[in-house]
C-alpha positions in Angstrom: -103.9 -9.1 5.2 -104.3 -7.1 2.0 -106.8 -8.1 -0.6 -105.2 -7.8 -4.1 -107.1 -8.2 -7.4 -106.0 -7.3 -10.9 -106.5 -7.8 -14.6 -104.3 -7.0 -17.6 -105.8 -5.9 -21.0 -103.2 -5.1 -23.5 -100.9 -2.4 -22.1 -103.4 -1.5 -19.4 -103.4 -3.0 -15.9 -106.4 -2.5 -13.6 -106.0 -3.6 -10.0 -107.4 -3.0 -6.5 -105.7 -3.0 -3.1 -108.3 -3.5 -0.4 -111.0 -2.2 -2.6 -109.1 0.9 -3.8 -108.9 1.0 -7.6 -105.8 1.8 -9.6 -105.3 1.9 -13.4 -101.9 2.0 -15.1 -101.5 2.7 -18.8 -98.2 1.2 -19.4 -95.7 2.4 -22.0 -95.0 -1.0 -23.5 -96.1 -4.6 -23.3 -93.0 -5.4 -21.3 -93.9 -2.8 -18.7 -97.5 -4.0 -18.5 -96.2 -7.6 -18.1 -93.8 -6.6 -15.3 -96.5 -4.8 -13.3 -99.1 -7.6 -13.7 -96.5 -10.2 -12.5 -96.1 -8.1 -9.4 -99.9 -8.0 -8.9 -100.1 -11.8 -9.2 -97.2 -12.2 -6.8 -98.8 -9.9 -4.3 -102.2 -11.7 -4.8 -100.6 -15.0 -3.8 -98.6 -13.5 -1.0 -99.8 -10.0 0.1 -96.8 -9.2 2.2 -95.9 -5.5 2.9 -92.9 -5.8 0.6 -94.9 -7.2 -2.3 -97.6 -4.6 -1.9 -95.0 -1.9 -1.6 -93.5 -3.1 -4.9 -96.9 -2.7 -6.6 -97.3 0.9 -5.3 -93.8 1.8 -6.4 -94.5 0.5 -9.9 -97.6 2.6 -10.2 -95.6 5.8 -9.7 -93.1 6.5 -12.5 -90.3 7.8 -10.3 -90.8 4.9 -7.8 -90.9 2.5 -10.7 -87.5 3.6 -11.9 -86.2 3.2 -8.4 -87.6 -0.3 -8.3 -86.1 -1.3 -11.6 -82.7 0.2 -11.1 -82.1 -0.8 -7.5 -82.5 2.6 -6.0 -84.4 3.2 -2.7 -87.7 5.1 -2.5 -90.2 6.5 -0.1 -93.7 5.5 -1.2 -95.3 8.2 0.9 -93.3 11.2 -0.5 -92.5 9.7 -3.9 -88.8 10.6 -3.5 -86.0 8.4 -4.8 -82.6 8.0 -3.2 -79.2 6.4 -3.9 -79.0 3.3 -1.7 -77.8 4.4 1.8 -78.4 8.1 1.4 -81.3 10.5 2.1 -80.7 13.2 -0.5 -83.5 13.0 -3.2 -82.3 12.2 -6.8 -83.6 14.9 -9.3 -86.3 13.7 -11.7 -84.3 14.4 -14.8 -81.4 12.4 -13.5 -83.8 9.5 -12.8 -84.9 9.5 -16.4 -81.3 9.1 -17.5 -80.7 6.3 -15.0 -83.8 4.6 -16.4 -82.6 4.9 -20.0 -79.1 3.6 -19.1 -80.6 0.7 -17.2 -83.0 -0.3 -20.0 -80.2 -0.1 -22.6 -77.5 -1.8 -20.5 -75.2 1.2 -20.5 -72.5 1.5 -17.8 -73.7 3.9 -15.2 -70.4 4.8 -13.5 -70.3 8.3 -14.9 -73.9 9.2 -14.0 -73.8 7.7 -10.5 -70.5 9.2 -9.6 -71.8 12.6 -10.9 -74.7 12.3 -8.5 -72.4 11.3 -5.6 -70.5 14.5 -6.2 -73.6 16.6 -6.7 -75.0 15.3 -3.5 -72.1 16.9 -1.7 -73.0 20.4 -3.0 -74.5 22.3 -0.1 -77.0 24.3 -2.3 -80.3 22.5 -2.9 -81.1 24.7 -6.0 -77.9 23.5 -7.7 -78.6 19.9 -6.8 -82.0 20.0 -8.5 -81.1 22.2 -11.5 -77.6 21.2 -12.6 -78.6 18.0 -14.5 -81.2 20.0 -16.5 -78.3 22.3 -17.4 -76.2 19.3 -18.6 -79.1 17.8 -20.5 -79.7 21.0 -22.4 -76.1 21.3 -23.7 -73.2 19.3 -25.1 -71.5 18.3 -21.8 -69.5 15.2 -21.2 -69.3 13.4 -17.9 -66.1 11.5 -17.0 -66.1 8.1 -15.3 -65.2 9.8 -12.0 -68.3 12.1 -12.4 -66.6 15.3 -13.3 -68.2 17.6 -15.9 -66.1 18.6 -19.0 -66.6 22.3 -19.6 -64.9 25.1 -21.5 -63.3 28.4 -20.7 -62.3 31.2 -23.1 -59.0 32.9 -21.9 -56.2 35.0 -23.1 -52.6 33.9 -23.3 -51.2 35.8 -20.4 -47.7 35.7 -21.6 -48.6 37.2 -25.0 -48.8 40.7 -23.7 -46.1 40.2 -21.1 -43.7 38.6 -23.6 -44.3 41.3 -26.1 -43.5 43.9 -23.5 -40.4 42.0 -22.4 -39.3 41.6 -26.0 -39.9 45.3 -26.7 -37.8 46.1 -23.6 -35.0 43.8 -24.5 -35.0 45.1 -28.1 -34.8 48.7 -26.9 -31.9 48.1 -24.5 -29.9 46.2 -27.1 -30.5 48.9 -29.8 -29.7 51.8 -27.4 -26.6 50.0 -26.0 -25.2 49.6 -29.5 -26.2 53.1 -30.6 -24.6 54.8 -27.6 -21.5 52.7 -27.9 -21.0 52.7 -31.7 -22.8 55.9 -32.9 -22.3 58.2 -30.0 -19.0 56.5 -29.1 -19.8 56.8 -25.4 -19.8 54.3 -22.5 -23.4 52.9 -22.0 -22.7 53.1 -18.3 -22.9 56.9 -18.5 -26.6 56.5 -19.3 -29.7 55.4 -17.6 -32.8 53.8 -19.1 -36.3 55.0 -18.1 -39.9 54.1 -18.8 -42.6 56.7 -19.5 -45.5 56.0 -17.1 -48.3 57.2 -19.4 -47.6 55.1 -22.5 -45.0 52.6 -21.4 -42.4 53.8 -23.9 -38.7 53.7 -23.1 -35.9 56.3 -23.3 -32.3 57.0 -22.2 -30.6 60.0 -20.7 -27.3 60.8 -19.0 -26.8 59.7 -15.5 -26.2 63.3 -14.2 -29.4 64.4 -15.9 -31.5 61.7 -14.3 -30.1 62.5 -10.9 -31.9 65.8 -10.9 -35.3 64.4 -12.0 -38.3 64.0 -9.8 -39.6 60.7 -11.3 -43.2 61.2 -10.1 -43.4 64.8 -11.4 -41.8 64.0 -14.7 -43.9 60.9 -15.2 -41.1 58.4 -15.6 -39.6 55.4 -13.9 -35.8 55.0 -13.8 -35.0 51.4 -14.8 -31.3 51.5 -14.1 -27.9 52.0 -15.7 -28.0 51.2 -19.4 -24.7 49.3 -19.4 -25.7 47.2 -16.3 -29.2 46.4 -17.6 -27.8 45.2 -20.9 -25.2 43.0 -19.2 -27.9 41.5 -17.0 -30.0 40.6 -20.0 -27.2 38.8 -21.9 -26.1 37.0 -18.7 -29.6 35.8 -17.6 -30.4 32.2 -18.5 -33.8 31.2 -20.0 -36.6 30.8 -17.5 -37.6 27.5 -19.1 -41.3 28.3 -19.3 -41.6 27.7 -23.0 -43.6 24.5 -22.5 -45.8 25.8 -19.7 -48.0 28.6 -21.1 -49.9 30.8 -18.7 -53.4 32.2 -19.3 -55.6 34.9 -17.8 -59.3 35.6 -17.7 -60.8 37.8 -20.4 -62.7 40.0 -18.0 -60.3 41.2 -15.3 -57.0 40.0 -16.9 -55.6 39.6 -13.4 -55.9 35.9 -12.9 -53.2 33.4 -13.6 -54.5 30.2 -15.2 -52.2 27.2 -15.8 -52.9 23.7 -17.2 -52.9 21.1 -14.4 -53.5 23.6 -11.6 -57.0 24.1 -10.1 -58.3 27.7 -10.4 -60.1 28.6 -7.2 -62.2 31.4 -5.6 -63.5 31.4 -2.1 -67.0 30.0 -2.2 -68.3 32.7 0.3 -67.3 35.3 -2.3 -69.3 33.7 -5.1 -72.9 34.6 -5.8 -75.4 31.7 -5.7 -78.4 33.7 -7.0 -79.6 32.0 -10.2 -81.5 35.1 -11.1 -78.2 36.9 -11.8 -76.7 36.0 -15.2 -73.3 37.6 -14.5 -72.0 37.9 -11.0 -69.2 36.8 -8.7 -67.8 33.4 -9.4 -65.7 31.6 -11.9 -67.6 31.3 -15.2 -67.3 28.2 -17.4 -69.8 26.7 -19.8 -70.8 24.9 -23.0 -69.6 25.5 -26.5 -72.4 28.1 -26.9 -70.8 30.1 -24.1 -67.4 29.8 -25.7 -68.9 30.8 -29.1 -70.5 34.0 -27.7 -67.6 35.0 -25.4 -64.4 34.1 -27.2 -62.8 36.2 -29.9 -60.0 35.7 -32.5 -57.2 36.2 -29.9 -58.8 33.9 -27.3 -57.5 30.5 -26.3 -60.0 27.8 -25.4 -59.3 25.5 -22.4 -61.1 22.3 -21.6 -61.7 22.0 -17.9 -63.0 19.5 -15.3 -65.6 20.8 -12.9 -66.6 18.9 -9.8 -70.4 19.2 -9.4 -69.9 19.9 -5.7 -68.1 23.1 -6.7 -70.9 24.6 -8.8 -72.4 27.6 -7.1 -75.1 28.8 -9.5 -76.8 27.8 -12.8 -78.2 31.2 -14.1 -81.9 31.2 -15.0 -81.4 33.4 -18.1 -78.2 32.0 -19.6 -78.2 28.3 -19.6 -75.0 28.1 -21.5 -72.8 29.0 -18.6 -72.6 28.5 -14.9 -70.6 29.8 -11.9 -68.2 27.7 -9.9 -65.8 28.2 -7.1 -63.2 25.9 -8.8 -62.3 24.4 -12.1 -59.4 22.4 -13.3 -58.0 23.2 -16.8 -56.6 20.1 -18.3 -56.2 20.6 -22.0 -56.0 23.2 -24.8 -58.8 23.1 -27.3 -59.7 24.6 -30.7 -63.2 25.9 -31.5 -64.7 25.8 -35.0 -67.4 28.5 -35.0 -69.0 27.2 -38.2 -70.0 23.8 -37.0 -69.7 24.6 -33.2 -67.2 21.8 -32.7 -64.5 21.8 -30.0 -61.5 19.6 -30.6 -58.9 18.9 -27.9 -55.6 19.7 -29.6 -53.3 19.2 -26.6 -54.0 17.2 -23.5 -51.5 16.8 -20.7 -53.6 16.1 -17.6 -56.3 13.5 -16.9 -59.0 13.1 -14.3 -56.7 11.0 -12.2 -54.6 14.1 -11.7 -57.6 16.1 -10.5 -58.5 13.2 -8.2 -55.4 13.9 -6.1 -56.6 17.5 -5.5 -60.1 16.3 -4.7 -58.9 13.7 -2.2 -57.0 16.3 -0.2 -60.1 18.5 -0.2 -62.3 15.6 1.0 -59.9 14.9 3.9 -60.2 18.6 4.9 -64.0 18.4 4.7 -64.2 15.2 6.8 -61.9 16.9 9.4 -64.3 19.8 9.6 -67.3 17.5 10.3 -65.3 15.8 13.1 -64.8 19.3 14.5 -68.6 19.7 14.3 -68.3 22.3 11.5 -70.1 22.3 8.1 -67.7 20.8 5.6 -68.3 23.3 2.8 -68.9 27.0 3.2 -71.9 28.4 1.4 -71.8 31.0 -1.3 -73.6 34.3 -1.1 -77.4 34.0 -1.3 -77.1 30.2 -1.3 -79.8 28.1 0.4 -78.7 27.0 3.9 -77.5 23.5 4.4 -80.1 21.6 6.4 -79.0 18.0 6.1 -77.6 16.3 9.2 -73.9 15.9 9.7 -74.2 12.2 9.5 -75.5 12.3 6.0 -72.7 14.7 4.9 -70.0 12.5 6.5 -71.4 9.4 4.7 -71.3 11.2 1.3 -67.7 12.4 1.8 -66.4 9.1 3.1 -68.1 7.2 0.3 -66.6 9.5 -2.4 -63.1 9.3 -0.8 -63.3 5.5 -0.9 -64.4 5.5 -4.5 -61.5 7.6 -5.8 -58.5 6.3 -3.7 
C-alpha cells in the first residue's frame, strides 16, 4: 500500500509517494486546491486509481487529460481520445483545456481531431493544428477546416473567345451577303493557328489548302456555321460559373464539387514549399497569390486529406482534396475575407465524405490500408483495428 503525504502552501503543493518527493507550482489557487484534494483522497485511500490521478495531475499534459475526460498513459505522458491509441498533439491539448475551463462547446475541436487521426501521415497529425493556430482558420462543427483558394474564372477566357467567334461569324455572314452580295455558303471560315484570329475564303480556294502547312484550321461552311449559332439554344450555365487554377489553368473547379488529386501523386515533404498537390491556405496566402483578375473561393478541407504543411510557408498547405462551397471577396487593406455568395454547406460535403469512408472501411475488410500515402509520406504503422475504429466512429458521427 502506497504511503502518501502532502502539504499545500499557497499555490505550491509538496507531496511524497512512498518517500519520493514531488513539488508542483500551480498556476492558480483553484489548480492547487484540486491537486491537494487528490492528495488527501489518496492519503485516505491509496488505491492505484487515486495514486494514478495524482501522478497525472503533476504532468501538465496528463492533468489536461484528467480534467477533460481524455485517457492518458502515465508512463509515456501521451494523451488519447477515449477509445483510441493515436496521441493527441500538445497544441491541441492546450485548446481542449481552454475550451473546458471556459465551458466552450468542443464539437468542432473534437471532430477535427477525429478526422486528423484518420490522416496516415504522422507529421501532418502533429503539425496541422500548429498551422491552424498560427493563422485565421475556422473549424466547422463537423471538424472541417475553412480555407481559401485564389482561382481564375475559367469561362472568362472561353466566353471571350466564344463571343469573339460568334461576333466574327455574324459580321462576316452579313458582310458577304449584303456587301459582297454573295451566298455565305460559298465561303468557309478558318482560324489562324498562331494567333487565334479568324478569316474567310472561298470554298474552292480552301479545297486546295494544306491546313498544317498554311497554319490554319478550317472551321466549316460560313453559312452553315451561322445557321448553327442562331439555332443553338442557351447552354443554361449562366448560374454555374466554372473556375480554373492560376498555375496550370487546366483544372475545372466548380462550387459544390470536390476537387481531387490522387494522393500518391502529391508530395508530402514539408521541406518543399511548392510541390505536387492542391494548394489552399489562409488569407495571407490569398493576399500574396491573388491578383486583380482572381476570384476567391472559400473551401472545406477534411484534415484527413492534408498531405503536407510546408516548413517555410506556413500560410498554405497541400491537400489531395478540397471542397469549394462559396465565393468570397478579399479586402487587401484590412486582410478581411467576406463570403459574398454561399450555396453549399458542410452537410453537402458530408455526403461525399460518407461515401469515401465506406470505401475505406471496405479496403480494411479486404486487408488493405484504407488511405494511400503521398510521395515521401511517413509510412502508416498503426494497426488495422485502430484504423477501422476511427473510420466507423466518424461514419456514425456524420450519418
